C-alpha positions as CSV (number, residue, x, y, z in Angstrom):
1,M,-13.2,1.1,37.5
2,E,-15.6,-1.8,37.0
3,A,-15.3,-2.8,40.7
4,Q,-16.1,0.7,41.8
5,T,-19.1,0.8,39.5
6,K,-20.4,-2.5,41.0
7,K,-19.8,-1.2,44.5
8,A,-21.7,2.0,43.8
9,K,-24.7,0.1,42.3
10,K,-24.8,-2.2,45.3
11,S,-24.8,0.8,47.8
12,A,-27.5,2.5,45.8
13,F,-29.7,-0.7,45.7
14,L,-29.2,-1.1,49.5
15,L,-30.2,2.5,50.1
16,A,-33.3,2.3,47.9
17,L,-34.3,-1.0,49.6
18,S,-33.9,0.5,53.1
19,V,-36.0,3.6,52.1
20,F,-38.6,1.2,50.6
21,L,-38.8,-0.9,53.7
22,L,-39.1,2.1,56.1
23,L,-41.9,3.8,54.0
24,F,-43.8,0.6,53.4
25,G,-43.6,-0.3,57.1
26,G,-45.0,3.1,58.0
27,V,-47.9,2.6,55.5
28,F,-48.5,-0.9,57.0
29,L,-48.6,0.4,60.6
30,L,-51.0,3.2,59.5
31,A,-53.3,0.8,57.7
32,V,-53.5,-1.5,60.8
33,F,-53.9,1.0,63.6
34,Y,-55.8,4.0,62.0
35,D,-59.5,4.1,61.4
36,F,-60.2,5.2,57.8
37,N,-64.1,5.3,58.1
38,D,-64.2,9.1,58.4
39,V,-61.5,9.7,55.7
40,D,-62.5,11.6,52.4
41,L,-61.4,9.0,49.9
42,A,-61.7,11.4,46.9
43,G,-59.4,13.8,48.6
44,L,-56.9,11.1,49.6
45,L,-56.9,9.8,46.0
46,F,-56.2,13.3,44.7
47,L,-53.4,13.8,47.1
48,I,-51.8,10.4,46.1
49,S,-52.1,11.2,42.4
50,F,-50.5,14.6,43.0
51,L,-47.7,13.0,44.8
52,C,-47.1,10.4,42.1
53,C,-47.0,13.1,39.4
54,L,-44.6,15.1,41.4
55,F,-42.3,12.0,41.8
56,V,-42.3,11.1,38.2
57,A,-41.6,14.8,37.1
58,K,-38.8,14.9,39.7
59,N,-37.2,11.6,38.3
60,I,-37.4,12.9,34.7
61,Y,-35.7,16.2,35.7
62,D,-32.9,14.3,37.5
63,L,-32.4,12.0,34.4
64,T,-32.3,14.8,31.8
65,V,-30.7,17.7,33.7
66,V,-29.0,16.9,37.0
67,A,-26.4,14.3,36.9
68,P,-25.7,12.5,40.1
69,P,-22.1,12.7,41.5
70,G,-19.8,10.1,39.9
71,E,-22.3,9.3,37.0
72,S,-22.4,10.5,33.3
73,V,-23.1,14.1,32.5
74,S,-26.3,15.3,30.8
75,Q,-26.8,15.2,27.0
76,S,-26.4,19.0,26.7
77,S,-23.1,18.9,28.7
78,L,-21.8,15.9,26.4
79,L,-22.8,17.9,23.4
80,G,-20.9,21.0,24.6
81,A,-17.9,18.9,25.5
82,S,-17.9,17.1,22.1
83,Q,-18.0,20.4,20.3
84,A,-15.1,21.8,22.3
85,L,-13.0,18.6,21.8
86,Y,-13.7,18.8,18.0
87,T,-12.6,22.4,17.9
88,Q,-9.3,21.6,19.7
89,L,-8.6,18.6,17.4
90,Y,-9.4,20.5,14.3
91,Q,-7.3,23.6,15.2
92,K,-4.4,21.9,16.8
93,S,-4.1,18.9,14.4
94,P,-0.7,18.7,12.6
95,V,-2.6,17.9,9.5
96,P,-3.8,20.9,7.3
97,Y,-7.6,20.8,7.2
98,F,-9.9,23.2,5.1
99,V,-13.6,23.3,5.0
100,I,-14.6,24.8,1.5
101,D,-17.9,25.5,-0.3
102,P,-18.9,24.1,-3.6
103,A,-17.1,26.8,-5.5
104,G,-13.8,26.1,-3.7
105,T,-14.0,29.2,-1.4
106,I,-12.4,28.5,2.0
107,V,-14.9,28.6,4.8
108,S,-12.5,27.7,7.6
109,A,-8.9,26.4,7.9
110,N,-6.9,25.2,10.9
111,T,-3.4,26.5,12.0
112,A,-1.5,23.8,10.1
113,A,-3.3,24.8,7.0
114,A,-2.3,28.4,7.2
115,R,1.2,27.4,8.0
116,L,1.4,25.2,5.0
117,L,0.1,27.9,2.6
118,G,2.4,30.5,4.1
119,L,-0.5,32.7,5.0
120,Q,-2.1,34.0,8.2
121,Q,-5.2,32.2,9.3
122,K,-7.5,35.2,9.1
123,E,-6.5,35.7,5.5
124,L,-7.7,32.3,4.3
125,P,-11.5,32.7,4.5
126,T,-12.9,34.0,1.2
127,R,-9.9,32.7,-0.7
128,N,-10.4,30.0,-3.3
129,I,-8.3,26.9,-2.5
130,F,-8.1,25.9,-6.2
131,E,-6.4,29.1,-7.1
132,L,-3.7,28.4,-4.5
133,L,-2.9,24.9,-5.9
134,R,-1.6,23.7,-9.2
135,T,-1.3,20.2,-10.9
136,D,0.5,18.9,-13.9
137,S,-1.9,20.9,-16.2
138,A,-4.8,23.2,-16.1
139,E,-7.0,20.5,-17.5
140,H,-6.1,18.2,-14.6
141,N,-6.8,21.0,-12.1
142,N,-10.3,21.5,-13.7
143,F,-10.9,17.9,-13.6
144,L,-10.3,17.7,-9.8
145,V,-12.8,20.8,-9.4
146,E,-15.5,19.0,-11.5
147,K,-15.0,15.7,-9.5
148,F,-15.6,17.6,-6.3
149,R,-18.6,19.4,-7.5
150,G,-19.9,16.1,-8.8
151,G,-19.8,14.7,-5.3
152,I,-16.9,12.3,-6.1
153,G,-14.2,11.9,-3.5
154,I,-10.5,12.6,-4.4
155,S,-7.7,10.8,-2.6
156,D,-3.9,11.4,-2.7
157,E,-3.7,13.7,-5.7
158,L,-0.3,15.2,-6.2
159,V,-0.5,19.0,-6.2
160,W,2.0,21.9,-5.8
161,I,1.2,24.9,-3.5
162,S,1.7,28.5,-4.6
163,R,3.1,30.3,-1.6
164,P,3.7,34.1,-1.3
165,D,7.5,33.4,-0.5
166,H,7.7,31.3,-3.7
167,R,9.0,28.3,-1.8
168,E,8.0,25.2,-3.7
169,V,5.9,22.8,-1.6
170,C,4.5,19.5,-2.9
171,A,1.5,17.8,-1.2
172,L,-1.0,15.0,-1.5
173,L,-4.7,16.3,-1.7
174,S,-7.7,14.5,-0.5
175,L,-11.2,15.9,-0.6
176,F,-14.7,14.7,0.1
177,S,-18.1,16.3,0.3
178,F,-20.5,16.4,3.3
179,E,-23.5,18.4,4.6
180,N,-23.3,20.7,7.5
181,T,-25.9,21.2,10.2
182,F,-27.9,23.6,7.9
183,S,-27.9,20.9,5.1
184,E,-25.5,22.9,3.0
185,K,-23.0,21.1,0.8
186,Q,-19.4,21.6,1.8
187,G,-16.1,19.8,1.4
188,L,-13.3,18.7,3.8
189,L,-9.9,19.0,2.2
190,T,-6.6,17.8,3.6
191,L,-3.1,18.4,2.4
192,V,-0.1,16.2,3.4
193,D,3.3,17.8,2.8
194,I,5.6,15.4,0.9
195,T,8.1,17.9,-0.2
196,K,11.2,16.2,1.4
197,Q,10.0,12.8,-0.1
198,K,9.5,14.3,-3.5
199,K,13.0,15.9,-3.6
200,A,14.6,12.6,-2.4
201,E,12.6,10.7,-5.1
202,D,13.7,13.2,-7.8
203,A,17.3,12.9,-6.6
204,K,17.2,9.2,-6.7
205,S,15.7,9.2,-10.1
206,E,18.4,11.7,-11.4
207,F,21.1,9.3,-9.8
208,V,19.7,6.3,-11.6
209,S,19.6,8.1,-14.9
210,L,23.2,9.2,-14.4
211,A,24.3,5.9,-13.2
212,S,22.7,4.1,-16.1
213,H,25.1,6.0,-18.4
214,Q,28.2,6.6,-16.2
215,L,28.4,3.0,-15.0
216,R,27.6,1.2,-18.2
217,T,29.9,3.2,-20.4
218,P,33.2,2.2,-18.7
219,I,32.0,-1.5,-18.4
220,A,31.3,-1.5,-22.1
221,G,34.8,-0.1,-22.7
222,M,36.6,-2.7,-20.7
223,K,34.6,-5.5,-22.4
224,W,35.3,-4.2,-25.9
225,S,39.1,-3.8,-25.1
226,A,39.4,-7.3,-23.6
227,E,37.5,-8.8,-26.6
228,L,39.9,-7.0,-29.0
229,L,42.9,-8.3,-27.0
230,Q,41.5,-11.9,-27.4
231,M,41.0,-11.4,-31.2
232,D,44.3,-9.6,-31.8
233,S,46.9,-12.4,-32.4
234,P,45.8,-14.8,-29.8
235,E,48.7,-17.1,-30.5
236,T,51.0,-14.5,-29.1
237,L,49.4,-14.8,-25.6
238,T,50.7,-17.4,-23.2
239,D,48.5,-19.8,-21.4
240,R,48.7,-17.9,-18.1
241,Q,47.7,-14.7,-20.2
242,H,44.7,-16.4,-21.6
243,K,43.8,-17.6,-18.1
244,Y,44.0,-14.0,-16.8
245,L,42.0,-12.7,-19.8
246,S,39.3,-15.2,-19.2
247,R,39.0,-14.1,-15.5
248,L,38.9,-10.5,-16.7
249,M,36.0,-11.3,-19.1
250,A,34.1,-13.1,-16.4
251,S,34.6,-10.3,-13.9
252,I,33.4,-7.7,-16.5
253,S,30.4,-9.9,-17.1
254,R,29.5,-10.2,-13.4
255,M,29.9,-6.4,-12.9
256,S,27.7,-5.6,-15.9
257,V,25.0,-8.0,-14.5
258,L,25.3,-6.5,-11.1
259,V,25.0,-2.9,-12.3
260,D,22.0,-3.8,-14.5
261,D,20.3,-5.5,-11.5
262,F,20.9,-2.6,-9.2
263,L,19.6,-0.1,-11.8
264,R,16.5,-2.3,-12.4
265,V,15.8,-2.5,-8.7
266,S,16.1,1.4,-8.4
267,R,13.7,1.8,-11.3
268,F,11.1,-0.5,-9.7
269,E,11.4,1.2,-6.4
270,L,10.9,4.6,-8.1
271,G,7.9,3.2,-9.8
272,S,9.3,4.4,-13.2
273,F,8.6,1.1,-15.1
274,T,5.6,1.6,-17.3
275,P,4.7,-1.5,-19.3
276,E,4.7,-1.1,-23.0
277,L,2.2,-3.6,-24.3
278,Q,2.6,-5.4,-27.5
279,A,2.1,-8.8,-29.2
280,V,4.8,-11.2,-28.0
281,P,5.4,-14.6,-29.7
282,L,5.9,-16.7,-26.7
283,E,7.7,-19.7,-28.2
284,K,10.4,-17.5,-29.8
285,L,10.8,-15.4,-26.7
286,F,11.4,-18.6,-24.6
287,T,13.7,-20.1,-27.2
288,D,15.8,-17.0,-27.1
289,I,16.0,-17.0,-23.3
290,M,17.0,-20.7,-23.2
291,S,19.6,-20.2,-25.9
292,E,21.4,-17.7,-23.7
293,Q,22.1,-20.4,-21.2
294,Q,22.6,-23.3,-23.6
295,E,26.4,-23.4,-23.3
296,T,26.2,-23.6,-19.5
297,A,23.4,-26.2,-19.6
298,A,25.3,-28.3,-22.1
299,H,28.5,-28.2,-20.0
300,K,26.6,-29.5,-17.0
301,K,24.7,-32.0,-19.1
302,I,21.4,-30.7,-18.1
303,A,18.5,-32.2,-20.0
304,V,16.1,-29.2,-21.1
305,K,12.6,-30.1,-21.9
306,T,9.7,-27.9,-23.1
307,Q,5.9,-28.3,-22.9
308,F,4.3,-25.4,-24.9
309,D,0.6,-25.0,-25.4
310,D,0.0,-25.2,-29.1
311,G,-3.1,-23.2,-28.8
312,V,-1.1,-20.2,-27.5
313,T,1.0,-18.3,-29.9
314,D,1.1,-14.6,-29.0
315,I,0.2,-12.7,-25.8
316,I,-0.3,-9.0,-25.2
317,T,2.3,-8.0,-22.6
318,D,5.5,-6.0,-22.2
319,P,8.3,-8.2,-23.7
320,N,11.1,-6.6,-21.8
321,L,9.5,-7.2,-18.4
322,L,8.5,-10.8,-19.2
323,R,12.0,-11.4,-20.6
324,M,13.5,-9.9,-17.4
325,A,11.4,-12.2,-15.2
326,M,12.0,-15.4,-17.3
327,T,15.6,-14.9,-17.7
328,N,16.2,-14.7,-13.9
329,I,14.1,-17.8,-13.3
330,Y,15.6,-19.9,-16.0
331,A,19.2,-18.7,-15.2
332,N,18.6,-19.7,-11.6
333,A,17.3,-23.2,-12.6
334,V,20.5,-23.7,-14.8
335,K,22.7,-22.2,-12.0
336,Y,21.5,-24.3,-9.1
337,T,20.8,-27.5,-11.0
338,P,23.8,-30.1,-10.7
339,K,25.3,-32.1,-13.4
340,D,23.0,-34.6,-15.2
341,G,20.0,-32.9,-13.9
342,S,16.9,-31.7,-15.8
343,I,14.8,-28.5,-16.4
344,T,11.2,-28.3,-17.8
345,V,9.9,-25.1,-19.2
346,S,6.2,-25.0,-20.0
347,Y,3.4,-22.5,-20.6
348,K,-0.4,-23.1,-21.0
349,R,-3.6,-21.1,-21.0
350,A,-6.4,-21.6,-18.5
351,A,-9.4,-19.4,-18.8
352,H,-8.0,-15.8,-18.9
353,I,-4.6,-16.7,-17.3
354,L,-1.4,-17.7,-18.8
355,H,0.5,-20.2,-16.6
356,I,4.3,-20.3,-17.0
357,Q,6.3,-22.9,-15.2
358,V,10.0,-23.6,-14.8
359,T,10.8,-26.9,-13.0
360,D,14.3,-28.1,-12.0
361,T,15.9,-30.9,-10.2
362,G,18.4,-28.6,-8.4
363,M,19.3,-27.9,-4.7
364,G,15.9,-26.6,-3.8
365,I,15.0,-24.0,-1.2
366,P,15.2,-24.8,2.5
367,L,11.9,-24.5,4.2
368,D,13.2,-21.8,6.7
369,D,14.4,-19.6,3.8
370,Q,11.2,-19.8,1.7
371,P,9.3,-16.9,3.3
372,Q,12.0,-14.4,2.4
373,I,13.1,-15.8,-1.0
374,F,11.7,-12.9,-2.9
375,S,13.2,-10.3,-0.6
376,K,15.9,-7.9,-1.9
377,L,19.4,-9.1,-1.4
378,Y,18.4,-12.3,0.1
379,R,19.7,-15.8,-0.8
380,A,18.9,-19.1,0.6
381,S,21.4,-20.6,3.0
382,N,22.4,-23.6,0.8
383,A,22.9,-21.3,-2.1
384,R,25.2,-19.1,-0.1
385,R,27.1,-22.2,1.1
386,D,27.6,-24.0,-2.3
387,I,27.5,-21.2,-4.9
388,P,28.8,-18.0,-3.3
389,D,28.5,-16.1,-6.6
390,G,25.1,-14.2,-6.5
391,T,23.5,-10.9,-5.8
392,G,20.2,-11.9,-4.2
393,L,18.4,-9.6,-6.6
394,G,17.2,-12.0,-9.2
395,L,13.9,-13.2,-7.6
396,Y,13.2,-9.8,-6.2
397,I,13.3,-8.4,-9.8
398,V,11.1,-11.2,-10.9
399,R,8.4,-10.3,-8.3
400,E,8.4,-6.6,-9.1
401,A,8.4,-7.1,-13.0
402,I,5.4,-9.5,-12.7
403,A,3.6,-7.1,-10.4
404,V,3.9,-4.4,-13.0
405,L,2.3,-6.8,-15.5
406,H,-0.6,-7.4,-12.9
407,G,0.4,-11.0,-12.5
408,K,1.8,-13.0,-9.6
409,V,4.6,-15.4,-9.1
410,E,4.5,-18.6,-6.9
411,F,6.8,-21.5,-6.2
412,T,7.0,-24.9,-4.5
413,S,10.3,-26.4,-3.4
414,T,11.8,-29.2,-1.5
415,E,15.5,-29.0,-0.4
416,N,17.9,-31.3,-2.5
417,M,14.9,-32.2,-4.8
418,G,14.4,-29.1,-6.9
419,A,12.0,-26.3,-7.2
420,T,9.0,-25.2,-9.5
421,F,8.4,-21.6,-10.2
422,E,5.1,-20.4,-11.7
423,I,4.2,-17.1,-13.3
424,Q,0.5,-16.3,-13.8
425,L,-0.3,-13.5,-16.2
426,P,-3.6,-12.1,-17.4
427,F,-4.1,-13.4,-20.9
428,A,-5.0,-11.1,-23.7
429,E,-4.8,-12.1,-27.4
430,P,-3.7,-9.7,-30.1
431,Q,-6.9,-10.3,-32.0
432,S,-9.0,-9.0,-29.2
433,T,-6.9,-5.8,-29.0
434,T,-7.2,-5.3,-32.7
435,A,-11.0,-5.7,-32.4
436,D,-11.1,-3.1,-29.6
437,D,-9.2,-0.7,-31.6
438,H,-11.8,-0.8,-34.4
């Protein structure tokens, strides 16, 4: 296309140059051989001026109305083509579009909009769009109306559509204001049908609630029965029976951890984790977490050190989410640190951020595995090789839990030299919260 344009410009230039040389040659010959003594100069000047005006007017006409072959069309043609293209895109778009007035009355709607509402397109004008939609409450519905009238944009609000056939449709509503060509305020509203996604999400949420009870109950029963068997006349059990019973308890424990991890992952993916903020004594929380792994750490002769900031006592956060994240990080440190290794747990405040670190002298994370280490069901290659027991969900849960708390988690690691995991959380003291309440 570019080569053709250059060729056309070159041809036009050569044609114009030829015409100029021909005309100028004629003028030159006329000036040399014609006697102008008897010519009326005033009349000649008038004639030349008339021709120049006619030439200029002709060029303006060509530029604004008549488009040469192969060149761009006129502005009026472009405007008409743009309006036709807009109409085609608006009417045939698979996304439902509505144009409404400040009161919410539908001015126009495309075919997809009529299909989504279950009405004919000719029935939509003069209907109020907000009467065809509902939200969680009437107050929320009124709030959306007031936002629109106040000129505030609305994005991805969950609404339900009231259809004549009573079929339940769930959609995401977006709405913003604009002025039409007559300077009248109107709104462009879109609805994205998410009914299938919402049903799948609700079904998954119901499954998680059901699994939370149905899976944990038999595991608790098996654990209770095994513990009773251990306590009931242990001297009557043979060494082999004690060995089998220990394996049973270990398997029950692993199953319980696996079920809990899967349920946590499901809740994170559903977005059903809402942090419950309260004052959390950090030193006590960390001491409790480390005591849970104390027996394993002592068995491996791991030296555990703590470096706690004396100026930090309590923090406003969700204790369950923070415990969940720290338990996974510390348990990994104990699990992947060999005998006679060391682990250091520390926290300190810097400005409005709480920095929590867990450093170990364990197997570390290979460089090739580091970009995926927070991915779901992913385990580093050396961990899979040396310690097969693991779900690959721990660090994924850490990342999701800290994200809910509006923090972040980072790490540095060198294979065979250990790793350092750092959690950064927004710091809020209980005193500041109390002051705000008053």
